[in-house]
C-alpha positions as CSV (number, residue, x, y, z in Angstrom):
1,M,95.9,104.9,117.3
2,K,95.7,101.7,119.3
3,K,99.1,100.5,120.5
4,T,100.3,97.6,122.6
5,E,103.6,97.3,124.5
6,L,106.0,94.4,124.2
7,M,109.4,94.3,125.8
8,G,109.3,98.0,126.3
9,V,108.5,98.8,122.7
10,R,105.1,100.3,121.7
11,I,103.8,98.4,118.7
12,S,101.0,99.8,116.5
13,D,97.9,97.5,116.6
14,L,96.6,98.0,113.0
15,T,95.3,95.9,110.2
16,A,97.0,96.0,106.8
17,R,94.1,98.0,105.4
18,E,94.4,100.5,108.2
19,C,98.2,100.8,107.7
20,L,97.7,101.4,104.0
21,S,95.2,104.1,104.7
22,K,97.6,105.9,107.0
23,T,100.5,105.6,104.6
24,S,98.4,106.9,101.8
25,G,97.8,110.0,103.9
26,Y,101.5,110.3,104.7
27,L,102.4,110.4,101.0
28,K,99.9,113.3,100.5
29,K,100.9,115.6,103.3
30,G,104.0,117.5,104.2
31,G,106.6,116.3,106.8
32,L,108.2,113.0,107.2
33,N,106.5,110.0,108.7
34,V,108.5,106.9,109.8
35,I,107.3,103.3,109.4
36,Y,109.5,100.9,111.3
37,F,109.2,97.1,111.2
38,V,110.4,95.6,114.4
39,S,112.0,92.1,114.5
40,R,112.3,89.5,117.2
41,D,116.0,90.1,117.5
42,V,115.5,93.8,118.1
43,L,112.8,93.2,120.7
44,L,115.1,90.7,122.6
45,T,117.7,93.5,122.7
46,A,115.2,96.3,123.5
47,K,114.0,94.6,126.7
48,D,117.3,95.3,128.3
49,T,118.1,98.5,126.4
50,P,115.8,101.5,127.3
51,E,117.7,103.7,124.9
52,L,116.7,101.5,122.0
53,C,113.1,101.6,123.0
54,D,113.3,105.4,123.1
55,L,114.7,105.5,119.5
56,I,112.0,103.3,118.2
57,A,109.3,105.4,119.9
58,D,110.1,108.2,117.5
59,A,108.6,106.1,114.6
60,D,105.0,106.9,113.6
61,L,104.1,103.3,112.9
62,V,105.9,100.3,114.6
63,L,104.8,97.1,112.9
64,P,105.6,93.4,113.7
65,D,107.5,91.5,111.1
66,S,106.4,88.1,112.3
67,V,103.4,86.3,113.6
68,D,105.4,85.4,116.8
69,I,105.5,89.1,117.7
70,L,101.8,89.6,117.0
71,N,100.9,86.6,119.3
72,A,103.3,87.8,122.0
73,C,101.3,91.1,122.0
74,G,98.3,89.0,123.0
75,I,96.7,89.3,119.5
76,S,95.4,86.0,118.4
77,N,93.6,86.7,115.1
78,R,94.0,84.4,112.1
79,S,93.1,87.1,109.7
80,R,95.9,89.4,111.1
81,E,98.3,86.5,111.1
82,K,97.7,85.8,107.4
83,E,98.3,89.5,106.7
84,I,101.8,89.2,108.2
85,E,102.5,85.8,106.6
86,R,101.5,87.1,103.2
87,N,103.4,90.4,103.7
88,L,100.2,92.2,102.7
89,F,100.9,95.7,104.0
90,F,104.4,95.9,102.5
91,K,103.2,94.5,99.2
92,G,100.3,97.0,99.2
93,F,102.7,99.9,100.1
94,L,105.1,99.0,97.2
95,R,102.1,98.7,94.8
96,M,100.9,102.1,95.9
97,I,104.2,103.9,95.4
98,A,104.8,102.1,92.0
99,R,101.3,103.3,90.9
100,E,102.0,106.8,92.0
101,K,105.4,106.8,90.5
102,S,106.9,107.9,93.8
103,R,110.5,108.9,93.8
104,I,112.6,106.4,95.8
105,F,115.9,106.8,97.7
106,V,117.7,103.8,99.1
107,V,120.3,104.2,101.9
108,S,122.5,101.3,102.9
109,D,125.9,100.5,104.4
110,S,127.1,98.4,101.5
111,M,126.5,98.2,97.7
112,E,125.9,94.5,98.0
113,K,123.1,95.0,100.5
114,A,121.6,97.9,98.5
115,E,121.5,95.8,95.3
116,A,120.0,92.8,97.1
117,F,117.5,95.0,98.8
118,I,116.4,96.6,95.5
119,S,116.2,93.2,93.9
120,G,113.9,92.1,96.8
121,L,111.7,95.2,96.3
122,K,111.3,94.4,92.5
123,L,110.6,90.8,93.3
124,I,107.6,91.9,95.4
125,E,106.5,94.7,93.0
126,E,108.0,94.7,89.5
127,G,106.7,98.2,88.9
128,I,109.1,99.7,91.4
129,V,111.6,102.1,89.8
130,P,114.8,102.4,91.8
131,G,116.0,105.9,92.3
132,R,119.2,107.2,93.9
133,R,121.3,105.0,96.2
134,Y,123.6,106.1,98.9
135,I,126.2,103.9,100.5
136,A,127.1,105.2,104.0
137,R,130.6,104.5,105.4
138,E,130.9,103.0,108.8
139,G,130.6,105.7,111.5
140,E,129.6,108.3,108.9
141,D,128.0,111.5,110.2
142,P,124.3,111.1,109.7
143,E,124.2,114.8,108.5
144,N,126.0,113.7,105.4
145,I,123.3,111.1,104.7
146,V,120.5,113.6,105.4
147,N,122.1,116.1,103.0
148,E,122.3,113.5,100.2
149,I,118.6,112.6,100.7
150,N,117.6,116.3,100.8
151,S,119.5,117.0,97.6
152,V,116.9,114.7,95.8
153,A,113.9,115.4,98.0
154,P,112.4,111.9,97.3
155,D,108.9,110.7,98.3
156,V,110.1,107.5,100.0
157,V,113.4,106.7,101.7
158,F,114.2,103.1,102.4
159,V,116.8,102.7,105.1
160,N,118.7,99.4,105.1
161,F,121.2,99.5,108.0
162,S,122.0,97.0,110.7
163,S,120.6,97.5,114.2
164,P,121.1,99.7,116.2
165,V,122.4,102.1,113.5
166,Q,119.0,101.8,111.7
167,E,117.1,102.7,114.9
168,R,119.4,105.7,115.6
169,F,118.7,107.1,112.1
170,I,115.0,107.5,113.0
171,S,116.1,110.5,115.2
172,Q,117.0,112.3,112.0
173,K,113.4,112.4,110.8
174,I,112.9,116.1,111.5
175,K,115.7,117.0,109.2
176,I,114.7,114.9,106.2
177,N,112.8,116.3,103.2
178,A,110.7,113.3,102.2
179,R,107.2,112.0,102.8
180,V,107.8,108.5,104.2
181,M,110.9,106.8,105.6
182,I,110.5,103.0,105.9
183,L,112.9,100.7,107.8
184,V,112.5,97.0,107.2
185,T,114.1,93.9,108.8
186,P,116.4,91.3,107.3
187,D,113.6,88.7,107.5
188,M,111.3,90.8,105.3
189,Q,113.9,90.9,102.6
190,R,113.9,87.1,102.2
191,V,110.8,86.9,99.9
192,R,109.5,84.3,97.6
193,E,108.4,85.1,94.0
194,D,104.9,85.9,95.2
195,G,106.2,88.4,97.6
196,T,105.4,86.4,100.8
197,I,108.1,86.2,103.5
198,N,110.3,83.0,103.3
199,N,110.7,82.4,107.1
200,R,111.4,78.7,107.0
201,G,114.6,77.1,108.1
202,F,116.4,76.0,111.3
203,L,117.7,79.4,112.2
204,N,114.2,81.0,112.0
205,M,112.8,78.1,114.1
206,L,115.5,78.5,116.7
207,T,115.0,82.3,116.9
208,A,111.2,81.9,117.2
209,R,111.7,79.4,120.1
210,I,114.0,81.7,122.0
211,F,111.8,84.7,121.4
212,K,108.6,83.0,122.6
213,R,110.4,81.9,125.8
214,Q,111.8,85.3,126.4
215,A,108.5,87.1,125.7
216,R,106.7,84.9,128.2
217,K,109.4,85.5,130.8
218,Y,109.3,89.3,130.3
219,E,105.5,89.4,130.7
220,M,105.7,87.1,133.9
221,D,108.5,89.3,135.4
222,K,106.4,92.4,134.6
223,E,103.4,91.0,136.4
224,S,105.3,89.9,139.5
């Protein structure tokens, strides 16, 4: 699989169609595969945190959640940009698991976040049938969460923690009895009725500006 490195994180260089093909295979075979969407905020932290880069490296697919990340990787392709803007892979993935009636398990650190997350999933794909939810306490032993997941043995586990707890949970993959674990970013949960990502607003513009500046600086420092 082709990958590119940005701020110490290896990012999968795949089209939405290629990602869907891979995840279709994940759902059919044994063992757990992890799909991790990386955000600009996480990358800005990762560039100074090798431990975070190592945690993310355990994911099978690491995908950008914004066009800014794609461009910072040196990929300037309007077709690929549209795929991210339109959330095509995630929409296709949800459509796939709804069609297959895959069993879903949602892990979060608050009931409010879990309910908002599930509402976002159903906004993207109304055929999604929410399964078991587990609300983890702050500082809870990951083994407890793993045991709850394994008691159900779902097809798909959605993990909705804050960083870096979310990234640390990737290391539990070998213990989890499921087919796919997917970790999405807060930006991906702000969706419009058509399922596309709503990334407008001053805060997003400011984050994008900071990220682009830091990404350029990182690459220049690496070359010097």
